[in-house]
N, C-alpha and C positions, 0 to 999 in steps of 0.2 A: 336291258331289254328282256333277258330271261329272268322271270320271276321265281320259277321253281324248276330245277333241272331233273327232278325225278321223272323218268320216262313213263308215260301212261300208254298202255296198249290202245285204249280208246278214251282219251280225255273228253269230258263233256260236262255240261251243267254248271259252269262257274256262277257263283252267287256271292255278291258282296253284302254281308250282313250289316245293316246300318247301325244296329245297337252295339255290336261287338267290334265294328270297324275291322272286319276280318274277311278274307276270301276263303270260300269253300268250293271244291270241285270234285268230280268223280272220275275214276277209271272204271268204266262199265265192265269191260271184259275181265278185269282183275277184281271185280266186286269190292271196290274200295272207295271210301270217302276221304278226301284229303283236306288239310289246311296247312298253312306254312309250318305250324308247330308240331302237328301230329297226323296220324292216319287211323281210320277205323275200318277194319275188314268185316265183310259180311258173308253170309252163306248163300246169298241170292244176288242177282244182278241189280245194281242201283245206278241211277242215271241223272236225277235232277231233284231239286228241293226248293222249298219256299220257307221263310222264317215265320214261326208262330210266336216266339218270345225270345228273350236273350239267349236262353239255353236250349230251346227246342226247335227242331226243324220238322217239316212235313216232307217225307222222302218218297219219291216214286221208285218202285222196284218191279221186278218181274211178276210179283204176285199182286201188286196193287199199291196202296199207300199205307205208310206207317209213320207215327210220331217217333222222333229220335231225340233222346236227351244227350246233349254233348258232354255233360258233366259226369253222368253215370254210365253212358254207352248202352242204355236200355232202350228198347223199342216197344211201341204199343200199336197193334193193328188198328187201322182206321177204315179201310175199304178194300174189297177185292176187285181186281180188274184184269181183263185179258184172259188168256187161256194158258194151258200147260206148254204150248209151243211158242208163246210170245214173251217178250220182255219190254220194259219201258225204255224210252229214249229221251228226246228233248222235252223240256217242261219249263214253265214260268208262271208267276202269280200275276193275275190281271189287276187293273186299277180298283176294282170293286172288292178285291180280297179273295177271289176265286182262284183255284190252282188248276191250270191246264197241263196235261201231259199226253204224250203219244205212246202207243204200244206198236210193236212190230215183231215179225217172225224172227226167231233166234238165228235163222239162216237167211233172213231178209226175203222170206217167201212173199211172192207178189200178192198184194191185197190182204195180207193176214192181220194187219194192224188197224188202229183207230186212233182218234183224238178224243180225249176225255176232259171233263171239268168236274171238280169237286167244289161245292159252295154251300156253306151253312148246313152241313149234314147230308147233302144230296150229291150223288155221283151220277153223271149222265155221259153216255157215249154220244158225242156230237157228230162226228164224221167217220164213216166206215170205209172199208176197202182201201186202206192206206198201206203203202209198202214200207217207206222210211219217213216217219213224221219228223218234221224239223221246222225251224224258223218261227216258233211260237213267240209272239210279242204283241204289244198293245199300244194303241194311240195314246198320247199323253192325257187326253181327256176321257179315255175309257170308252169311246163310242165305236171302236173298231178293233178287230184282231187280225193278225196275219198268221199264216202257217203255210207249210209246203209239204209235198211228197217229193223227196229229193230225186227219185228216179224219173219223175216227170219234168223236173227242171222249172216248175212254175210256182211262184209265190202267190198265194191267194189272199183275199181280203174279204172279211165279212163284218157287217154292221152288228153292233151289240145293243141290247136294251139297257135300261137304267140299272138292272140287277146284274148285267154282264153276260146274259145268255144270248146266243146268236139270234139275229133277227133277219130273216130272209136267207137267200142262198149265197154261198161264197162265189166270188168272181175272180178271174185271173187279174192280178194287179201288176205283176212283173214276170215277164217270160224270159228266163235265163237260158232255156234250152237252145234258143237260136244262136247264142254265143258259146254253146258247149260248156256252160257253167253249172255246177251242182250246188244248189242252195242247202246249207246246213243251218246251224243255230243262228239266231238273230236277236237284236235288241234295238229298241228305239231310244234316241237321245232326247235331250230337253227341248230341242228345236223340232222334234217330230220326224227326224230323219232316220232311215232304216239302215242298220249296220248288219251286214250278212257275211258270216264265215262261208267261204266257198271251197268245198272239199276238192282237193286235187290242184287247186290254183294257188295255194299258199298265200292267202290274203283274206282280209276282211274288207268288203266293199261297202261304201256308203252311197245311198240313194235318197234323193229328195222326196218329199211327200207326194210329188207327182210321178215318182218312179224314174226320174232322170239321174244318171250317174253323176256323183259329185267327186269322189276320190277313193283311193284304196290304200290300206295299210298292209304291207307285206309281212309275212312271218318267215324270215330268212332261215334256211336250213330245215324247214318243215313245210311240206307241201299240203299236208292234210289238216288244214285249219278246221276246227269243228264247232266252236261256239264262242261268242264274245260276251263280255259283261263290263259295265262301267263301275269303277270303285275308287278307292282312295278317299282321303279326308274331304276333298271337294268334288268327288265323282268325276274327275277329269282324266283318270287313268283308264285306258282300254286294256282289259285282260283278255287273253285268247288261249283257249285250250287247243291242243293238237293231238295227233294220233300216230301210232306205229302200225296199226292194223293193215293187213294185206301187203306189207312191205317185206321183201326178201332181204337177205344179208347185204347184197350190193346196194339196194335202194336205201337201206338204213345207213350205210357208210356214206352215200352221196348226200344224205339229208340228216346230218347228225343231231339237229335240234328237234327232230320229230318226237312227239309224245310229251314234250316239255310245255310249260305254261309261260306265255309271253306277257309282258307289261309295257305299254307304250304311254308315256307321260304326256299330259297337256294336249290330248287329241281333240277333245271337245267336252262339253258338259253333259253328263248323263243324268238319269232320274233315279231316285232311290227305289229299291225294290219294295213293293207294298207288303204289308203284313198279311199272312193267310188268315182268313176268318173261318174257323172250323164250324 
C-alpha cells in the first residue's frame, strides 16, 4: 500500500510517464522532484509536470515553466508566469497536449493565484482570483476541463473547443463545501469518472460523470491526501501523494504515513497522460 516511504512536506503532482513506465512526484515545500530511484533538488518551488519525451518533462515552478532533462538534470526556461509572491501548485496535460497549471500565493493569500495553459508556444492566464488552484483534469474526449479553488470547496467544469481552450464560462459541477470537504488534486479514469483527493479527509473519492458519489479509497495514517494518478503497466494502480504540512508533532505521531506516497492496485482503469505539445 505504501509505494514510497520518504515523507514529503507537501507531496503533489504524481505523473505516470507512459514511455518510461515510471512514477514521478513532487515535494513542493522541499523543492524536490522524486522518482522511486532518485530525487532532483531545485532552488525554486516545483509542483507538477507533463512529459515531453522519454527524457524530458515540462515542469511548473514558482517562476513559470521549464523543460527538465532527466538524464542530465539540466533545465531550459519555457515561459514566465505568476509574480514574486506566488508559486505553482496543481497541474496536468489536457487531451490536446496543452499543459494547465495553477499559481497561488506562497502564504495562500486570497485571490493571489490563477489557472494557466501553455499550448504550442502560447501561455494564457485562463481564470484569475484563485486562492488554491486544484482538481485540474479533463474529460476523456477532451471536450471539458475541471478545476477547483480548494478554499471555496467547489469543483468547476468548463467546455473546451477543439484546440483545448475554454469555451464559455465555468459552472459549478460538484459542491463539496456542503459536506465540509476540501477538493485537492484530481484525475479522470477511462470511464470518465472523477477521482478527487480530499485534503483533511484522508481519502480519494470517486464521482460519476453526473457528480454522484461512487466510492472512496482511504489513505490510512495520512489525512492530508493531495493528488491521485493512475499508473502501472495496465494503468490500474491508483497512486496518491500526501502531505505533512501544518501538522504538529502530535498530529504527525497520530498519522505516521503522512507525506508518503500510496499505491492501490486494481482500483480501476486509468487513462495514459497525454504528451505535452510545445
